[in-house]
C-alpha positions as CSV (number, residue, x, y, z in Angstrom):
1,X,0.0,0.0,0.0
2,X,1.5,3.4,-0.9
3,X,1.4,6.4,1.4
4,X,-1.3,8.1,-0.8
5,X,-3.8,5.4,0.3
6,X,-3.3,6.2,3.9
7,X,-4.5,9.8,3.2
8,X,-7.5,8.8,1.2
9,X,-10.1,7.3,3.5
10,X,-13.8,6.7,2.6
11,X,-14.6,9.9,4.5
12,X,-12.0,12.0,2.6
13,X,-13.1,10.6,-0.8
14,X,-16.8,11.4,0.1
15,X,-15.7,14.9,0.9
16,X,-13.8,15.3,-2.4
17,X,-16.8,13.9,-4.3
18,X,-19.3,16.2,-2.7
19,X,-17.1,19.2,-3.2
20,X,-15.8,18.2,-6.6
21,X,-17.9,20.5,-8.8
22,X,-17.2,23.6,-6.7
23,X,-13.5,22.8,-6.5
24,X,-13.3,22.2,-10.2
25,X,-14.9,25.6,-10.8
26,X,-12.5,27.2,-8.4
27,X,-9.4,25.6,-10.1
28,X,-10.7,26.8,-13.5
29,X,-11.0,30.3,-12.1
30,X,-7.5,30.2,-10.7
31,X,-6.1,29.0,-14.0
32,X,-7.9,31.8,-15.8
33,X,-6.6,34.4,-13.3
34,X,-3.0,33.2,-13.6
35,X,-3.0,33.9,-17.4
36,X,-4.6,37.3,-17.1
37,X,-2.5,40.2,-18.1
38,X,-1.9,42.8,-15.4
39,X,-1.7,45.5,-18.2
40,X,1.2,47.5,-16.9
41,X,3.6,49.3,-19.2
42,X,5.6,52.4,-18.9
43,X,7.1,54.7,-21.4
44,X,9.8,57.4,-21.4
45,X,12.0,58.1,-18.4
46,X,9.8,56.1,-16.0
47,X,10.5,52.9,-17.9
48,X,14.2,53.1,-17.3
49,X,14.3,54.5,-13.8
50,X,15.2,52.1,-11.0
51,X,12.3,50.8,-9.0
52,X,12.0,50.4,-5.3
53,X,12.7,46.8,-4.2
54,X,9.7,46.4,-1.8
55,X,7.5,44.2,-4.1
56,X,4.9,47.0,-4.3
57,X,4.6,46.9,-8.1
58,X,1.5,45.6,-9.8
59,X,3.4,42.9,-11.6
60,X,5.2,41.7,-8.5
61,X,2.0,41.6,-6.5
62,X,0.3,39.6,-9.2
63,X,3.2,37.2,-9.3
64,X,3.1,36.7,-5.6
65,X,-0.7,36.1,-5.6
66,X,-0.4,33.7,-8.5
67,X,2.4,31.7,-6.7
68,X,0.3,31.5,-3.5
69,X,-2.8,30.4,-5.5
70,X,-0.9,27.7,-7.2
71,X,0.4,26.3,-4.0
72,X,-2.9,26.6,-2.3
73,X,-4.9,24.9,-5.0
74,X,-2.4,22.2,-6.1
75,X,-3.7,20.0,-3.3
76,X,-7.3,20.5,-4.5
77,X,-6.1,19.5,-8.0
78,X,-4.4,16.4,-6.7
79,X,-7.7,15.4,-5.0
80,X,-9.7,16.0,-8.1
81,X,-7.2,13.9,-10.1
82,X,-7.4,11.1,-7.6
83,X,-11.1,10.8,-8.4
84,X,-10.6,11.1,-12.1
85,X,-7.9,8.5,-12.2
86,X,-10.1,5.9,-10.5
87,X,-13.4,6.5,-12.4
88,X,-12.9,3.2,-14.2
89,X,-13.4,1.3,-11.0
90,X,-17.1,2.2,-10.9
91,X,-18.7,-0.6,-12.9
92,X,-22.3,-0.4,-11.7
93,X,-24.4,1.8,-14.0
94,X,-26.5,3.3,-11.2
95,X,-23.3,4.1,-9.2
96,X,-21.7,5.6,-12.3
97,X,-24.8,7.8,-12.8
98,X,-24.8,8.9,-9.2
99,X,-21.1,9.8,-9.3
100,X,-21.5,11.6,-12.6
101,X,-24.4,13.7,-11.3
102,X,-22.7,14.5,-8.0
103,X,-19.5,15.5,-9.7
104,X,-21.5,17.7,-12.1
105,X,-22.9,19.7,-9.1
106,X,-26.2,18.1,-8.4
107,X,-27.3,17.8,-4.8
108,X,-28.0,14.5,-3.2
109,X,-31.7,15.2,-3.1
110,X,-31.7,16.1,-6.8
111,X,-29.9,12.9,-7.7
112,X,-32.4,10.9,-5.6
113,X,-35.2,12.7,-7.5
114,X,-33.7,12.0,-10.9
115,X,-33.1,8.3,-10.1
116,X,-36.5,8.0,-8.4
117,X,-35.0,6.7,-5.2
118,X,-34.7,8.0,-1.7
119,X,-31.8,10.1,-0.5
120,X,-30.7,7.3,1.8
121,X,-30.1,5.0,-1.2
122,X,-28.0,7.7,-2.9
123,X,-26.0,8.1,0.3
124,X,-25.4,4.3,0.7
125,X,-24.4,4.0,-3.0
126,X,-22.1,7.0,-2.7
127,X,-20.4,5.4,0.3
128,X,-19.9,2.2,-1.8
129,X,-18.5,4.3,-4.6
130,X,-16.0,6.0,-2.2
131,X,-15.0,2.6,-0.9
132,X,-14.4,1.3,-4.5
133,X,-12.3,4.3,-5.3
134,X,-9.9,3.8,-2.5
135,X,-9.8,0.0,-2.7
136,X,-6.4,-1.4,-3.9
């Protein structure tokens, strides 16, 4: 058993699944922000004058924020990839549908309504899905 499997428990995988959609959206926003131009340019004498070395410039601030965001969200990306890399383990059609709907942002109650089952059934199946995803 590798050390990653010690970290990913059924409870942790359930948490990742339930927050997958929001976290995926967050990661997409971070990626878009990191490629945004800060739009700073100077001309004339200001362009060649020495700048203060206190990281107060717009470009420096943006670079620091981008670096912090990358570090902060790399763990979320790792968790999302953990689910994506194990999707093939879900062989039951109903479980696959539940996982797909939850990852797409549907609530447990909405999934239950779509599948015409009670919420407890969705919860039980989701727990089974989480177990299958961490199983070696």
